[in-house]
C-alpha positions in Angstrom: 148.5 134.4 98.8 146.2 133.8 95.7 144.2 136.5 94.1 141.0 134.8 94.9 142.1 134.7 98.6 142.9 138.3 98.7 139.7 139.4 97.2 137.8 137.2 99.7 139.8 138.9 102.5 139.2 142.3 101.3 135.6 141.9 100.7 135.2 140.7 104.4 136.6 144.1 105.6 134.2 146.8 106.8 133.3 149.2 104.2 135.5 151.9 105.3 138.5 149.8 105.2 137.5 148.4 101.8 137.4 151.9 100.4 140.9 152.5 101.6 142.0 149.4 100.1 140.3 150.3 96.7 141.8 153.8 96.9 145.3 152.4 97.6 145.2 150.0 94.6 143.8 152.7 92.2 146.5 155.1 93.3 149.2 152.5 92.6 147.6 152.4 88.9 147.5 155.9 88.3 149.7 157.7 90.7 148.7 161.3 91.6 150.7 164.1 89.9 151.1 167.0 92.5 151.5 169.7 89.8 148.1 168.7 88.1 146.4 168.2 91.5 147.6 171.6 92.7 146.1 173.1 89.4 142.9 171.3 89.8 142.7 172.6 93.5 143.4 176.2 92.4 140.3 175.9 89.9 138.2 174.4 92.5 138.8 177.3 95.0 138.4 179.9 92.4 135.0 178.3 91.3 133.9 178.1 94.9 134.9 181.6 95.5 132.8 182.7 92.3 129.8 180.8 93.8 130.0 182.1 97.1 130.5 185.8 96.0 127.5 185.4 93.6 129.8 186.0 90.4 128.4 182.9 88.8 125.1 181.2 89.6 125.1 177.4 90.1 123.0 175.3 88.0 121.1 172.1 89.7 122.5 168.7 88.8 119.2 167.6 87.6 119.0 170.4 85.1 122.5 169.8 83.9 121.7 166.1 83.3 118.5 166.8 81.6 120.4 169.1 79.1 123.0 166.5 78.6 120.2 163.8 78.0 118.3 166.1 75.6 121.3 167.1 73.7 122.6 163.6 73.0 119.5 161.7 72.7 118.6 160.5 69.2 
């Protein structure tokens, strides 16, 4: 099968199936590393726990991006 035909067939799939195809292709280019994934998951769990307990306060995304734009705008 030619690349052009493969792409045309993939595009014709329902969006959920296209997402699975894209994810599979991306994973083949950059395979997951379980040790790194475990470390990121532990950090995510810790941060969620800190948010839920009130140990840290979340910052709305709009505010974060506003600060970034102000900081890096000429």
